[in-house]
Backbone bond lengths (Angstrom), bond angles and torsions (degrees), N, CA, C in turn:
res aa  C-N    CA-C-N  psi(-1)  N-CA   C-N-CA  omega(-1)  CA-C   N-CA-C  phi
1 M - - - 1.461 - - 1.499 112.03 -
2 P 1.275 117.82 128.15 1.505 123.87 -177.62 1.558 109.97 -62.87
3 S 1.240 117.90 143.59 1.415 123.17 167.26 1.563 115.41 -62.57
4 A 1.306 118.77 165.23 1.424 121.26 -176.15 1.502 109.99 -64.20
5 S 1.326 115.66 -37.54 1.495 115.88 175.81 1.542 108.48 -155.44
6 P 1.365 115.39 155.81 1.475 117.89 -179.65 1.518 111.44 -64.51
7 R 1.339 115.64 151.17 1.468 121.99 171.55 1.515 110.23 -75.14
8 L 1.254 119.32 140.30 1.512 121.71 179.06 1.565 108.61 -106.42
9 A 1.231 114.19 132.10 1.458 119.52 176.05 1.585 113.25 -134.71
10 A 1.261 117.32 158.26 1.431 123.83 177.37 1.520 110.25 -121.14
11 R 1.378 117.39 138.51 1.425 122.17 -174.31 1.539 111.59 -134.11
12 A 1.330 115.95 152.38 1.447 119.08 -172.13 1.577 109.64 -107.99
13 I 1.347 113.46 129.75 1.485 121.29 163.14 1.498 104.33 -92.58
14 L 1.322 115.76 98.65 1.420 123.39 -172.92 1.559 108.02 -117.92
15 I 1.386 116.73 109.70 1.447 119.75 -178.43 1.512 107.25 -116.11
16 H 1.377 114.17 137.13 1.429 121.16 176.87 1.547 107.63 -137.94
17 Q 1.288 117.12 124.32 1.508 121.29 -176.16 1.496 109.51 51.05
18 D 1.222 117.87 50.50 1.581 125.45 176.42 1.498 111.20 59.17
19 R 1.282 117.26 28.14 1.510 121.47 174.55 1.466 110.40 -125.20
20 L 1.392 118.82 137.80 1.399 124.60 -179.94 1.479 110.13 -98.03
21 L 1.345 116.85 137.33 1.446 122.85 177.86 1.490 110.77 -79.64
22 L 1.379 116.16 122.48 1.462 123.29 174.29 1.497 109.56 -117.69
23 V 1.330 112.60 153.15 1.565 119.22 170.16 1.445 111.45 -132.82
24 N 1.274 116.02 158.62 1.437 124.94 171.28 1.501 108.08 -101.62
25 A 1.330 118.13 113.77 1.398 120.91 -179.36 1.504 119.63 -112.59
26 Y 1.342 111.83 42.17 1.423 122.44 172.14 1.516 113.39 -111.78
27 P 1.255 116.08 115.55 1.444 119.79 -177.74 1.544 113.29 -47.12
28 N 1.280 119.22 137.38 1.465 127.52 178.82 1.554 110.85 57.99
29 G 1.292 121.12 20.10 1.445 125.09 177.17 1.559 110.55 64.08
30 E 1.350 117.26 35.98 1.429 119.01 -178.35 1.535 111.83 -67.99
31 S 1.268 118.37 -10.20 1.506 121.88 171.52 1.498 110.07 -143.20
32 P 1.285 116.46 148.53 1.529 119.69 175.09 1.577 113.13 -81.46
33 L 1.256 117.51 -2.53 1.458 121.13 -176.74 1.467 113.56 -59.08
34 M 1.366 115.69 127.33 1.506 119.79 174.63 1.486 111.38 -105.16
35 C 1.300 115.17 157.56 1.467 122.80 179.47 1.499 111.93 -148.89
36 A 1.271 121.96 174.41 1.415 126.13 173.82 1.496 109.00 -73.54
37 P 1.314 119.63 144.81 1.472 121.56 177.55 1.513 111.20 -65.91
38 G 1.400 110.88 151.52 1.465 118.02 177.47 1.566 108.52 144.64
39 G 1.255 116.35 -173.77 1.483 119.14 -178.47 1.500 111.03 179.04
40 G 1.330 110.16 -164.98 1.420 122.85 -175.03 1.518 114.83 -54.10
41 V 1.327 115.90 145.64 1.438 123.08 176.23 1.530 112.89 -90.04
42 H 1.304 117.17 130.12 1.451 123.61 175.72 1.599 107.60 -85.03
43 P 1.322 118.54 130.09 1.421 117.12 175.30 1.562 116.40 -58.06
44 G 1.307 117.14 144.05 1.426 118.61 179.16 1.506 113.35 87.24
45 S 1.293 119.84 -0.88 1.477 123.83 -178.45 1.530 105.40 -125.08
46 S 1.353 117.41 138.70 1.436 118.33 -178.68 1.521 114.41 -70.52
47 L 1.351 117.58 161.37 1.444 122.21 -176.01 1.478 107.50 -58.09
48 P 1.386 123.43 -47.44 1.452 122.61 -177.76 1.507 108.23 -63.17
49 D 1.339 121.37 -41.31 1.452 118.48 -176.38 1.599 108.72 -68.72
50 N 1.338 115.16 -38.75 1.488 113.48 174.04 1.458 114.49 -60.31
51 L 1.310 118.48 -38.75 1.492 124.11 -177.56 1.538 107.87 -66.17
52 A 1.276 117.73 -48.95 1.435 121.24 -179.47 1.596 112.19 -54.78
53 R 1.381 109.91 -46.38 1.430 116.33 176.84 1.539 110.98 -62.68
54 E 1.277 121.82 -47.70 1.468 123.46 -179.51 1.576 111.22 -59.94
55 V 1.254 115.52 -45.64 1.490 116.22 -178.94 1.533 110.75 -63.59
56 Y 1.307 116.73 -38.22 1.472 119.80 179.83 1.521 106.72 -64.70
57 E 1.374 116.47 -51.70 1.525 119.41 -178.75 1.529 111.77 -56.13
58 E 1.268 116.48 -37.16 1.511 118.92 -174.26 1.559 112.57 -83.82
59 T 1.336 115.89 -29.54 1.467 117.92 -171.68 1.540 114.76 -129.66
60 G 1.281 118.06 -21.76 1.476 123.27 -172.95 1.514 111.35 82.43
61 L 1.298 119.05 9.97 1.508 121.67 -179.83 1.491 107.63 -94.65
62 T 1.344 113.67 146.97 1.418 121.52 177.50 1.568 107.44 -103.93
63 I 1.292 119.39 135.52 1.436 123.68 -177.17 1.528 114.64 -128.84
64 T 1.351 115.20 159.99 1.455 121.87 162.10 1.464 108.47 -105.94
65 V 1.295 119.80 128.12 1.454 124.62 -179.99 1.542 111.49 -90.34
66 G 1.368 112.98 129.01 1.431 120.50 -179.64 1.501 112.30 -104.61
67 A 1.354 117.54 -142.80 1.444 123.35 -171.94 1.542 111.21 -82.58
68 P 1.303 115.49 150.00 1.476 117.56 176.32 1.526 106.23 -68.53
69 C 1.423 111.96 153.28 1.442 121.27 -176.47 1.513 114.24 -137.16
70 L 1.315 117.26 -18.20 1.473 121.36 -174.89 1.505 108.08 -154.50
71 V 1.347 113.54 140.99 1.522 121.93 169.27 1.529 101.88 -120.56
72 N 1.300 118.85 126.02 1.385 126.55 176.73 1.484 110.11 -132.66
73 E 1.391 115.36 142.17 1.431 115.57 176.72 1.486 107.94 -136.66
74 F 1.376 117.67 147.07 1.384 123.49 -179.70 1.502 110.42 -145.82
75 H 1.357 115.34 164.20 1.422 118.91 -175.03 1.563 110.50 -152.59
76 D 1.263 114.61 167.61 1.486 120.39 174.06 1.496 106.47 -103.95
77 P 1.375 118.27 104.52 1.476 119.67 -173.55 1.554 111.15 -61.44
78 G 1.361 118.85 -20.48 1.410 116.16 177.84 1.434 117.16 -104.63
79 G 1.381 113.35 15.08 1.492 117.73 177.52 1.527 107.77 -144.26
80 S 1.312 114.07 -158.36 1.442 121.44 -172.82 1.524 111.32 -104.04
81 F 1.278 121.18 -1.96 1.450 121.96 -172.75 1.507 112.40 -77.85
82 H 1.306 119.40 129.02 1.483 126.58 178.54 1.560 108.52 -146.80
83 Q 1.315 113.46 119.37 1.565 115.10 -177.01 1.504 109.34 -125.81
84 V 1.298 115.20 146.35 1.482 124.45 173.89 1.468 108.08 -114.21
85 D 1.306 119.30 115.15 1.451 121.21 178.10 1.529 110.10 -104.55
86 I 1.340 115.20 137.07 1.468 123.39 178.13 1.522 103.04 -114.19
87 Y 1.339 115.65 118.28 1.464 122.45 177.39 1.519 112.48 -94.86
88 F 1.305 116.46 141.05 1.385 123.99 -178.69 1.525 107.58 -124.18
89 R 1.372 117.70 143.70 1.426 123.77 168.15 1.590 109.05 -72.72
90 C 1.265 114.77 126.13 1.501 119.71 -177.92 1.492 113.20 -125.17
91 M 1.276 112.37 158.76 1.476 121.46 174.46 1.478 110.16 -126.72
92 L 1.356 117.29 151.26 1.439 121.53 178.67 1.518 107.35 -75.50
93 S 1.291 118.28 137.67 1.502 126.03 171.19 1.491 113.43 -97.10
94 G 1.311 116.07 -14.20 1.474 119.54 176.63 1.513 110.33 -139.77
95 A 1.266 117.49 -151.52 1.528 124.96 -175.32 1.555 106.92 -66.68
96 P 1.360 115.36 151.39 1.449 118.35 178.30 1.495 112.83 -91.73
97 D 1.306 117.79 7.83 1.484 121.77 -177.50 1.490 111.68 -85.49
98 I 1.316 115.15 131.33 1.460 119.86 176.74 1.501 105.39 -104.28
99 D 1.268 116.53 124.99 1.462 122.27 -179.43 1.534 107.15 -61.71
100 P 1.318 120.61 126.74 1.485 125.03 -178.47 1.514 110.50 -59.67
101 A 1.328 119.12 -22.80 1.433 120.77 -177.12 1.536 109.85 -96.35
102 W 1.351 120.42 0.85 1.434 124.21 -179.45 1.549 107.30 -56.70
103 Q 1.389 115.43 135.56 1.407 120.53 171.63 1.525 113.62 -117.54
104 D 1.281 117.84 129.74 1.439 124.32 175.05 1.583 107.93 -53.02
105 V 1.295 113.89 131.77 1.503 116.77 176.12 1.447 114.65 -50.20
106 D 1.362 116.82 -41.83 1.463 122.77 -178.68 1.509 113.33 -91.08
107 R 1.296 116.93 1.61 1.509 125.17 -179.31 1.530 113.77 54.52
108 V 1.455 114.99 34.13 1.346 120.86 174.58 1.541 115.39 -97.77
109 V 1.338 113.91 -50.26 1.504 120.00 176.29 1.453 106.69 -69.77
110 N 1.361 117.22 123.31 1.457 120.55 -177.62 1.562 111.31 -123.47
111 K 1.339 115.13 -2.53 1.488 118.63 -178.79 1.533 104.84 -154.70
112 W 1.393 113.91 144.80 1.421 122.77 173.95 1.512 110.41 -143.17
113 Q 1.257 119.63 152.28 1.453 121.94 178.57 1.537 109.41 -157.98
114 W 1.366 115.07 149.46 1.435 125.24 171.02 1.530 105.20 -90.67
115 T 1.341 116.87 126.53 1.556 121.64 -170.61 1.518 110.71 -130.54
116 S 1.338 110.72 131.67 1.501 116.11 174.32 1.448 112.00 -75.35
117 R 1.379 116.12 165.02 1.474 118.66 174.42 1.464 114.48 -52.85
118 D 1.394 115.79 -43.97 1.473 120.21 -176.91 1.504 109.63 -68.67
119 E 1.334 119.69 -40.17 1.463 120.14 178.20 1.520 113.02 -63.81
120 L 1.316 115.20 -35.13 1.492 117.79 -177.61 1.520 111.54 -53.29
121 A 1.338 117.14 -36.56 1.443 121.71 -175.24 1.530 114.61 -59.09
122 S 1.426 114.18 -24.60 1.469 115.14 -177.32 1.524 109.91 -109.23
123 I 1.357 118.55 15.38 1.483 123.36 -179.53 1.500 106.58 -110.90
124 P 1.332 120.55 126.25 1.496 121.00 172.97 1.472 109.51 -63.86
125 H 1.401 117.84 121.06 1.443 124.32 -179.18 1.457 114.26 -147.47
126 K 1.309 116.32 164.61 1.461 121.96 176.27 1.540 105.91 -142.53
127 P 1.295 115.87 149.41 1.420 129.01 0.20 1.524 111.70 -80.34
128 D 1.214 118.77 167.79 1.450 126.26 -177.47 1.481 113.11 -57.28
129 S 1.377 117.71 -32.67 1.384 123.58 178.58 1.557 117.78 -83.68
130 L 1.334 117.72 0.88 1.407 124.41 -174.81 1.585 112.97 -52.68
131 G 1.310 118.27 -50.13 1.450 120.24 178.99 1.481 114.08 -60.13
132 A 1.334 115.79 -45.88 1.483 121.41 -179.60 1.594 111.45 -60.62
133 V 1.289 111.77 -41.13 1.510 117.39 -178.64 1.578 108.26 -71.77
134 A 1.308 117.16 -46.92 1.466 121.06 -172.94 1.555 110.88 -68.22
135 F 1.380 114.71 -45.47 1.423 116.41 -176.04 1.593 112.34 -103.37
136 G 1.215 117.61 8.00 1.510 123.08 179.73 1.546 115.27 -87.63
137 V 1.295 112.31 -152.38 1.443 118.48 -176.46 1.556 112.46 -71.01
138 P 1.343 119.03 118.34 1.414 118.81 175.64 1.542 109.98 -62.97
139 G 1.341 115.17 146.81 1.430 118.39 178.15 1.521 114.62 93.43
140 A 1.340 116.67 -22.10 1.454 121.30 179.99 1.542 107.61 -78.81
141 I 1.381 113.74 139.90 1.453 119.26 176.35 1.521 106.85 -115.20
142 S 1.343 115.20 132.70 1.423 124.41 -177.66 1.505 112.54 -115.05
143 Y 1.246 117.10 155.62 1.474 123.26 170.08 1.556 109.74 -123.20
144 D 1.328 115.09 125.45 1.432 119.35 -179.33 1.554 106.88 -109.15
145 P 1.326 119.22 109.19 1.464 119.87 -170.02 1.528 111.92 -67.49
146 L 1.299 114.90 169.77 1.435 127.71 -173.17 1.507 110.25 -47.97
147 E 1.311 117.29 123.47 1.472 123.85 173.82 1.513 111.62 -130.75
148 P 1.341 115.35 155.56 1.436 117.49 -179.24 1.485 112.50 -76.53
149 I 1.346 118.09 153.04 1.426 125.66 177.32 1.558 107.03 -64.72
150 V 1.296 115.05 138.94 1.510 122.75 174.12 1.459 110.31 -113.97
151 R 1.300 116.33 137.08 1.543 119.91 177.31 1.503 108.25 -118.00
């Protein structure tokens, strides 16, 4: 049975030295799937403010949030989960180094890595359009239609 409304999340397209930041957001590494950092939006806070908070919580990095570049939605066909992710182009505000001892506030993100365009092809990731958006034409906005959750 579908939930009353989809969950809204903000995600960062964060590139440093031609490498995209990816995180694994499956507790206890239950899936190798990587994605852009970010997460759920708290009511009463702007999408950019939510995104800066989420990236800091997951990685310890501070960012400046730029323009939106992708809307992606996914769901669990056998359950009630449905999420809409809005991706923003972001820039680092501080150092690009993630402390190896950093712990996600929610203890969900357990791995992060800076990934080149070529490396991305061999890493399980979602959405499918992530590489094209991250390394493609700046300023373009994409919509990635509803896709099922992959574990």
